[in-house]
FIRODREN-719824 format. One record per residue: residue in three letters; x, y, z of N, C-alpha, C in turn. Coordinates in steps of 0.001 Angstrom, whole numbers, padded with zeros to 6 digits, always signed. Layout:
N
AlaXYZXYZXYZ ...
//
This chain:
109
Met-041360-030561+028993-040304-030000+028185-039788-031047+027212 Pro-039652-030663+025994-039104-031609+025034-037616-031819+025279 Gly-037142-032993+024959-035715-033319+025118-034904-032664+024021 Pro-033633-032866+024101-032783-032250+023074-033063-032864+021709 Gly-033202-032008+020757-033442-032469+019390-032129-032802+018700 Ala-032249-033345+017533-031048-033709+016777-030204-032478+016448 Gly-030868-031373+016261-030154-030137+015941-029330-029637+017109 Asp-029752-029941+018337-029010-029516+019510-027731-030322+019698 Leu-027706-031547+019207-026559-032415+019401-025481-032224+018345 Val-025852-031632+017245-024890-031419+016165-024098-030158+016464 Arg-022806-030305+016538-021948-029143+016775-021522-028562+015441 Lys-021444-027254+015424-020992-026606+014197-019502-026837+014036 Gln-019135-027298+012875-017734-027500+012546-017203-026235+011885 Pro-015934-025924+012103-015378-024781+011395-015466-025004+009890 Lys-015622-023902+009169-015781-024003+007722-014545-024564+007047 Gly-013388-024346+007641-012174-024892+007046-011567-024004+005979 Asp-012197-022876+005677-011638-021996+004666-010997-020757+005280 Asp-010905-020711+006610-010200-019621+007255-008713-019746+006955 Met-008040-018615+006851-006638-018631+006474-005769-019044+007649 Gly-004757-019825+007358-003741-020175+008331-002535-019279+008140 Ile-001465-019593+008855-000269-018767+008793+000355-018764+007395 Ile+000313-019882+006704+000855-019933+005342+000038-019037+004413 Gly-001284-019035+004593-002144-018154+003809-001828-016692+004049 Trp-001572-016322+005323-001229-014936+005648+000103-014547+005012 Ile+001075-015458+005021+002374-015153+004429+002247-014968+002920 Val+001517-015866+002271+001329-015760+000814+000556-014488+000477 Leu-000501-014204+001233-001271-012974+001028-000385-011755+001223 Gly+000467-011790+002247+001372-010671+002505+002367-010460+001395 Leu+002949-011549+000896+003921-011432-000186+003288-010880-001452 Ile+002179-011458-001830+001532-011030-003076+000911-009644-002921 Gly+000200-009420-001819-000422-008110-001590+000608-007002-001472 Gly+001697-007256-000742+002770-006265-000624+003457-006010-001952 Gly+003656-007074-002730+004264-006907-004056+003389-006102-004997 Ile+002093-006361-004959+001164-005591-005797+001155-004132-005354 Ala+001179-003896-004047+001200-002519-003547+002466-001795-003995 Lys+003610-002486-003940+004858-001872-004411+004811-001586-005906 Ala+004161-002469-006664+004059-002261-008113+003135-001092-008443 Ile+002101-000897-007625+001154+000196-007872+001795+001540-007561 Leu+002586+001589-006492+003245+002840-006119+004491+003036-006962 Lys+004600+004211-007548+005800+004529-008307+006807+005156-007357 Gly+008047+005065-007709+009095+005623-006869+009789+004527-006104 Glu+010725+004928-005281+011522+003974-004535+010885+003719-003179 Gln+010518+002473-002942+009982+002088-001649+011065+001357-000868 Pro+011095+001583+000428+012124+000939+001238+011850-000546+001421 Gly+012917-001295+001616+012776-002693+001984+012883-003644+000819 Gly+013211-004862+001168+013315-005925+000185+012216-006947+000371 Phe+012561-008189+000154+011614-009299+000173+010938-009458+001547 Ile+011724-009461+002609+011182-009666+003959+010317-008487+004377 Val+010783-007271+004124+010009-006083+004491+008714-006031+003694 Thr+008772-006421+002421+007566-006467+001601+006547-007430+002197 Ala+007013-008602+002630+006107-009583+003238+005514-009046+004526 Leu+006345-008458+005374+005852-007931+006649+004870-006777+006452 Ile+005194-005896+005513+004290-004784+005212+002985-005308+004626 Gly+003075-006311+003775+001867-006902+003197+000979-007550+004243 Ile+001573-008308+005165+000797-008966+006221+000185-007929+007154 Ala+000991-006962+007589+000469-005912+008461-000583-005069+007739 Gly-000331-004776+006465-001306-004007+005682-002618-004741+005525 Ala-002547-006058+005354-003769-006860+005254-004572-006790+006546 Met-003872-006898+007671-004577-006841+008957-005154-005451+009222 Ile-004365-004427+008926-004845-003057+009139-006006-002746+008198 Gly-005851-003075+006915-006924-002838+005948-008189-003601+006307 Gly-008035-004858+006743-009187-005657+007156-009851-005108+008396 Gly-009043-004637+009350-009599-004043+010572-010377-002772+010295 Ile-009841-001939+009419-010539-000696+009062-011832-001008+008321 Ala-011769-001940+007370-012977-002315+006625-014038-002898+007552 Lys-013620-003707+008512-014567-004293+009467-015173-003213+010357 Ala-014338-002241+010786-014830-001142+011624-015827-000261+010873 Leu-015659-000162+009555-016577+000637+008743-017847-000122+008380 Gly-017941-001388+008801-019159-002154+008583-019190-002970+007305 Phe-018026-003304+006757-017977-004088+005529-017837-005584+005804 Gly-018233-006026+006970-018149-007438+007300-016763-007800+007786 Asp-016320-009012+007484-014990-009478+007863-014211-009791+006589 Pro-013543-008774+006009-012915-008972+004712-011655-009837+004742 Ile-011082-010080+005896-009863-010879+005948-010176-012220+006594 Asp-011016-012996+005939-011365-014290+006513-011140-015450+005561 Glu-011178-015215+004282-011003-016285+003306-009951-015869+002287 Phe-009091-016809+001936-007983-016499+001039-008456-016145-000362 Phe-009404-016893-000897-009852-016688-002273-011085-015792-002336 Asp-011064-014701-001587-012175-013761-001559-011655-012411-002037 Leu-012380-011769-002933-011947-010490-003492-011764-009434-002410 Ser-012664-009411-001418-012549-008412-000358-011271-008606+000460 Thr-010814-009839+000606-009562-010102+001308-008399-009453+000564 Trp-008365-009641-000737-007273-009100-001537-007330-007581-001626 Leu-008524-007024-001774-008641-005557-001824-008192-004930-000516 Ala-008630-005491+000607-008232-004957+001908-006723-005075+002097 Ala-006144-006199+001682-004702-006400+001823-003912-005409+000977 Ile-004334-005213-000248-003606-004316-001152-003757-002853-000714 Ile-004969-002448-000382-005192-001063+000049-004462-000797+001363 Gly-004537-001737+002295-003811-001585+003555-002308-001537+003344 Ser-001794-002346+002426-000358-002357+002137+000095-001060+001484 Ile-000725-000518+000607-000384+000769-000018-000279+001849+001057 Gly-001264+001899+001929-001233+002895+003006-000026+002717+003907 Leu+000269+001480+004247+001411+001213+005122+002732+001516+004429 Leu+002816+001248+003120+004031+001602+002371+004251+003109+002342 Val+003194+003867+002185+003311+005333+002188+003806+005816+003550 Val+003214+005285+004617+003627+005675+005969+005073+005241+006227 Trp+005429+004017+005833+006781+003507+006019+007801+004377+005271 Gly+007460+004775+004053+008340+005653+003292+008517+007009+003961 Met+007457+007522+004564+007551+008804+005267+008414+008667+006521 Leu+008286+007558+007215+009064+007342+008441+010541+007117+008162 Thr+010857+006474+007055+012235+006198+006733+012873+007349+005973 Gly+012106+008366+005620+012658+009561+004976+012926+009405+003499 Arg+012400+008370+002880+012608+008202+001444+011479+008868+000676 Lys+011670+008955-000633+010623+009534-001479+009341+008763-001333 Arg+008259+009485-001228+006954+008823-001171+006553+008435-002571 Gly+006058+007220-002704+005622+006748-004015+004333+007423-004456 Arg+004140+007462-005729+002899+007997-006292+002147+006882-006958 Leu+000850+007003-006989+000038+005989-007627+000306+005978-009113 Ala+000314+004799-009697+000588+004656-011128-000514+005244-011965 
//
């Protein structure tokens, strides 16, 4: 049996481009803000709610996209699929949030 080769001793290092908590917060703020701008009408919540909806929308949108077989869209900050999943997920979550809070549902611009 051959001994361990050089390739066996090299451990894979993380790529380092995975998003951290600051990346999720920034993605949530920007993605939630874009979703609010796309929807016309009055959406509930201010700055904090926008961030929370954006972060949750990013995770929900990424989970749905991954379940549909589109890979892992919420893995890198500077990836178009990350932003699309975040914005689409935030729009959906804003619509649901508006329905739950009893306010007017926004319409797409």
